[in-house]
N, C-alpha and C positions, 0 to 999 in steps of 0.2 A: 267433403266431397275428395276422392282420391285424386292423386297427381293425374296420373293414367287416364282416369274417368275423365278430368276435366278436359285434357287433351282431347280424347275422344268426341267428348260432346262439343267441345269448342269448334274441333275439325266439321262435326257434322251439322253445326250451323252456318258455318262459310260456306260449306257446300251447297247447304240449302238455300241460301242466299244466292250463290252465283248458278245454280242448277235447282232450279225449284222442283223437278222432278224427283228429288232425291227428299223423300219425306214430307212431298206435299204431291196432291194430283194437281194443282192451278199450274199447268205449263205456258199461261197465257201469255205471261211477261218473260218467257225466255228467249233470249235474241237467237235466230238461227245459227248466230257465228258460235255460241256457248253451247247449244245442242250439238251442231256439226263436231265441235272439239271435243267434248266426253263422248260422242260416239264414235271416233277416232281412237280415244286411249282404249273404250273399254273393248272395242272388235280386236287389237294388235295381240300378237302371239306374246311379244314381249315389251314393256313399255320403259323406257329409259329416258332418265333426265341428265343430260349432261351437265356439270358446272363448272363455269370458268371455260375460258378459250385460250388457248397459245398455238401460235403460226394458225391457225385455223383448223387445226387437228379434232378437236369436238365438233366441227361444223360438218367436216368431211365425214367423219365416223356417223354422224348423226343421219347424214343424208344417204349416206349406203346403207345404214341400218334400216332405214325406213324403206329403200329401196328393193332392200330383202323381204318385205312383208311385217315389218316390226313398227314400233313406233317410238320415234327418237328426238328429243328437242334437247336445244342448248339455252342454259340459263347463264348469264354471263353480262358482263359492263359492255358497253356499246364504244367500239373503238375503231379510228381509221383504219387501223392496219388488218384487222379479221373482220368476216362478214358478219352482217348485222344478226344477232341473237335472237331467239323466239321468244326467252322470258328477260327483260332487260333489269339488270340490278343499278342502283346506282352508282354515280361516280365514287372515286376513290374516298374515302371516311377511314374512320379511327375502328380498329377491330371490332370492338362489341358492337358500333352500328351497323357496321357490315356482315356479322354475322346474324344481327337482327333481323336485318334486309332479307335474308335467305329465310329464316323462318317464316317470316310474315309469306312467303307463298306457299300456306298452306295446302292448296286444291293441286298444285302442280307436285310437291312434294309426295303425297298420298298417292296421286296415282300412279306414279311411278312402282315398277317391280326392280328396278335396279337406278340407284344415284351412285355417278360416274364422277368421279371427283378429281380435277385435272389440276396438275400444279403442286401434288403434295398436301401434307395437313401441318402448319407453323404450331407453336408451341402453345400461342394463345387462341385457337379455332377450337375451340371448346362445344362448339354447335356441334361436330361430327359425332364425338363421344355421345352428346346428349340427343341426337339423332337415331343413332345407334340403338342405344337403350329404347327410345319412343317406338321403334319400328324395327325392332328383330326380326320379322320375316322378310324384310327386302335385302335384297345383297348391294352391298357397297362396294365400288372399284377406286381404288386411288390410282392415279397415274402420273408419275413423274416426269418432268421434262426435262430437266438439265440442271441448273443452279441450284432449285429447291432440293436436290439431293446432294450436288456436289457440294455445298456448302454446309448441309446437314438441316436448313432452315425447315425442308418440308417433311422432316421423316420422323416426327411427332404423331403420336397416337394413332399408329398403325394397326393397332388391336382392333380398330372397328373394320379393317380390311378384310373381306374374303378373297379378294386378287388385288395385287399390285402389278401393272403394267410399268414398262419403263419405255421412251422413246426413242430411245439409243442404247446399244448392247453396253457400252462402259458403266450406266447407271447401275447394272444389275447386281455389281459388286456390293453397294451401300445396302441393299437390302437380299439377301440370302432367301430363294425360295423366287422371288419376282421372277416376272417375265418379259423378253424383250416384245413389244409390240410395234414393229415399223410404223413409221408417221404415213396416212393414207391418203393419197392424191386421187383426183378423177384424172383419169389419162385422158386427153383431146383426142377426139376421131380420129381427127389427122394432125400430125406435128406441125409445127410452123417449121423445123428444121434450120436450114443454114441459110439466112437470107444472102442474096447476090452484094456485088459492091464491096466497098472496104471493109473489115471486118470490125464487127461492134463486139465488145469484151462487157460483159454484164456483173457487177458485184451489188449484192443487195443487204445491206449489214443491219441489221437491229441495234447494235451497239458497238460502234467502232473499233475499241479497245480489246473486243473479246473475238472480234470476226478478223484481226488483222489488216484493218483498211490502211492502217499510214503504212504498213511495210508493202500494201499491193498498191497504194499510190508513187511511192519512192520507186517500186521495179519499173511501174508505168512510163515515169520521169526518166528513168536511166534507159529506155527505149529509145530515148529522143522526144519526147511530147513537146510539141511545139506552143498549144495553146491549153487554156485552161478558160473553161465558162461554168455560168450556173443559168441554163436555158429557163427553166422554171424552179420553183421553190421544190426544195428536197432531191433535187437533180443536179449532181457535179459530171462535168464532160472535161475530159480530158483528151487531145488527139496529137498524134504524129504520125508519120507520111503511111504507114502502111495500115493505123489501126485508131480505134475509138474506145476509149475505157468510159464507160458509164458508171456512177456510184449513185443508186438509188436509195433514198432512205426516208421515213414516215409519209409513206403512199400508203393509199387503199388498196389493198391485196389485188383488187381486179385491175388496177391501174399500175402497180409493180408485173404482173403477169403481161399486160399490154406490150411494156417497155421491155420484158424478157422475149419475148417474140420476135424484137428485133434486133438480137443479138444472135451471135454464130458460137461465141463461147464465152462460159458462165464460172465463174470463180467466185465458189462457195465460198472459205475460210481458210486462215493461215494463224494455225496455232498449235497450241500441243494438248488439246482435250482427245485427238484421235479418232473423231469420228466426222461423219459428212451430216450436214443438216437439213432441214426444210428443203430449203431451196437450191439444193443439189438435186434432191427427188423431183424437184418443179421443173429443173432444166432439163432434167435427163428425160422426163415425160414429154417434154416438148422437143426431143431430138438436138439437145445441144451438146456439146464438148463440154464437160463440168471437169472442173479443178478442185482440189481439198487434200486438206493436210490429215489424212487418216491414217489409223494405224490397222494394216492388214489383219495383225492378230488378233482384232478383236470378232472377226467378221467369220462366219462360217463356209465363205464360198467367196470367189475372186469378184471383184469391184470392176465396173467399167469406169471407173472416176480416174484422172489423171492426177497422180499422186505427187505432190511436192511438200517443198518447207521452207522456211524464211531464207535458208540460205539459197534454195534452189528455184526460187519462185522464179526471179528475173530470167535465167538460163531456159527455163521450162517453156515459160511463156514464149520467148522468142522463136525458139524451136517452133512451137506448134502454131505459131503466126505464120510462119514461113512454111507450111505443107499444109494448105488448105484442100488438098487432095485425100488427104486420110478424115475430113471433119464427119462427112457423112456417114462414113461406115462406124466411126466412135461413134455417132448421137443414136444410130441405131441399136448398137449394143445397147449402152443406156437406156433407150425407150423397152427395149425386150426386159431388160432386168426391174424395170420398175413395173412393166406387168407382170411378172413372175412374183415379185416381193411387196411392192408398195401400192397396188392397185386398190382402192378404196374398199371395194366390195370383197374383196379377198381377206384385209387387215377385219372389215367389219365382221365376219364369219367367224375370227380369232376368236375376236370379243365375245361373239353369239354362243362360241360354243362353253366359253368361262362361264358366260351368265347361267344357261342352260345347267351346267354343274353344280352351281352353286345354289340353283332354284329346286334343283332335284328333280330335275327334265332329261336326265341321262338320255332316256329309251329315245328321244326326237333327233337325238344326234347321227343315228344309224351304228357307226362305231365310235363307242363311246370312248376307246382309247386315244382316237385320231384327234389332231390339235388344227387341222387343216392345214399344217405346212407339210405333210405328208411322212412327219415323225410321231413318233409313237410316246407317250410321257411315262413314266415309271413311276411309281405312287410315291408319294411325300414331295413332288414337283408341285412347281406355281397351281398348276391347273388342278391338285388336287388337295392342297392344303389352305388353311387358314392363316394369317400371318399377322405374329405380334411386331412387336415394336424394332426387334433384329431379326426377322424373318421365321422367329418361330411359332412353332403349330401352336392356336389358343385356341380354347373351346369355345364355340360359339357363344353367345349372349342368352342367356334366357329369358322367356319372356316375362319375368316379374321382376327385373332389374330396377330400382328405384332412378328416378328421372333427376334426380338432385346431384350434382357433381360437386364434390366439395374436397379437390385435392389440397387446396392450399386457397390463402384467403383471396388470391385474384381468380381461382379456379371459382372459387365459390361466387365471387362476384358476378363472373360471367355467366356461370349458371345460374344466378337469380335473375339476372339481366334477358336472359334467353327466355327461362321461364313467363317472366314478364310480359312478353313480347307476345306469347301465345295466351294469356290470361291464368298462367298458373298460381 
């Protein structure tokens, strides 16, 4: 039996077991949950499966895409700091077993029109070339989020991608032809704004060394901090006569946002990356005054963020703490900016236009040259190209490509392992 036939037959057998309506007229054993699940996928205009989640970007995108009339789900590991996924992958394991865990979700992979892979693709992740060859009719999207591109660890096998998105504009230089996709957030109907009382400054690092947390702590101590405490796990509190600094770490996303609502000012990060992160976006969406060490040259528009550096951190923070009358206006500017650039529905629209083009559904776009931001893309840009490892245009994989990958001895082992997991 041929490899592709084996994969097809295996998928049909699994779908028949999970959904007896496929290949069987006996639906008496089909649970209502599975029936509804299959119905939702089959009726959606575009069916999207996000793989992995970083800073809740996949979750926010999936929710917005679903709200726009499509069907999007998230396949990821369950972690404290991100929202729960729809399809749960096992906890951390070796690369081969982790990839086999993805391939085991045959029904979810088959049902999707678009596989949106977050975090880049590492050298050992041969599951994606394998699935690209197994499903040449699907759209594959790779989204880079930061260190995956800056270290180069996630820049392998990009020939599988019909589109490459970058969560921050500094990453575009690593993959020529890629496209900046602003981090999506759900904008609260009513911003928490500037709470009354003593000023609360919030800092929400994922990794202290990268986010500049030691610099922030030193700067606040330099402003006369008189006490330091840990009122709960993952929360450090410093206080002086005029303000409180809260350093929030390893908290569930919802809990971190609750703490952010109590803040007047939010310090995003202090480093040399030149960008603002998801913390800055969420702070602005809530009407906070946001500080970050961004590079204005990376952005095509002015930012309503207070710019600082390691050297200017202390003086700038002290100045703003002495001018509370200006906080509300700056917070309003930040919220307006997020509405225009980062609102989840707007960002989801940008992804859907890219999906439509790759699926050959340009007629559904209205104006096929518009990318949803008011600008028009010239031929050869990210919306019109397939990308190879260095961003070069590549020919789409044919439908008769072999499923066996034999790039090197370890590649062959990975290919054989993945093939074994689906019964080839």
